[in-house]
C-alpha positions, 0 to 999 in steps of 0.5 A: 945679169950674166947669171940668171941667163945662164941659168936660165940657158942650162936645162937640167933633166933627170935621169931615174938609173936602175940598180941591179936588183931591181933587174930580173935576176938572170935575165939576158942569160935567159935572153940568150939561151931562147935566141940559140935555140931559134937558131939551133934548133933548124941546124939541128933538124937540117942535122938530123934529116941527113943523118937519117937513114930514110932521106935518099943518099941524092937529099943527103948530097943535094943538102950538105951540098946546100949548106957547105955553099951558104956558108962558104967564105967564096960565092959565084957573086960575091955579098957585098955586088948591089943587087945579084949579091945574095941572090946566088944565096936565095937560091942555094936557101931555096934549096935546103927550104924545099928540100926539108920541106919534103922529107922534114918528118917528125921523128926527124923533129923529135930527135933535133928536139931532143938534142935542142933540149939538152945543149940547151936547158929550160930555166 
């Protein structure tokens, strides 16, 4: 009787295992390249804007200062502080986006895209 009760309580689940041959070849590499391109594009655009001879000097300095502040490990308000932790980063990011929107040109975008294609070729 114990055996029949044990069998009734025991649930058996069927699982289907995917073999590596059923996955598209190099799909993970394609995903990583797509993610890398997505992340690298704005960084290259900002770099090209900073290197562009037509970008005013004060804009370059402001752009580099805001970006440097974003990547610095020390903040005015540490990020772990509730409510205010990310407020200083938000101000720096807003400054970068404001500068970006005013001084981004098609030629800067084209140069950044060309560098992006060299770094992350299409598969």
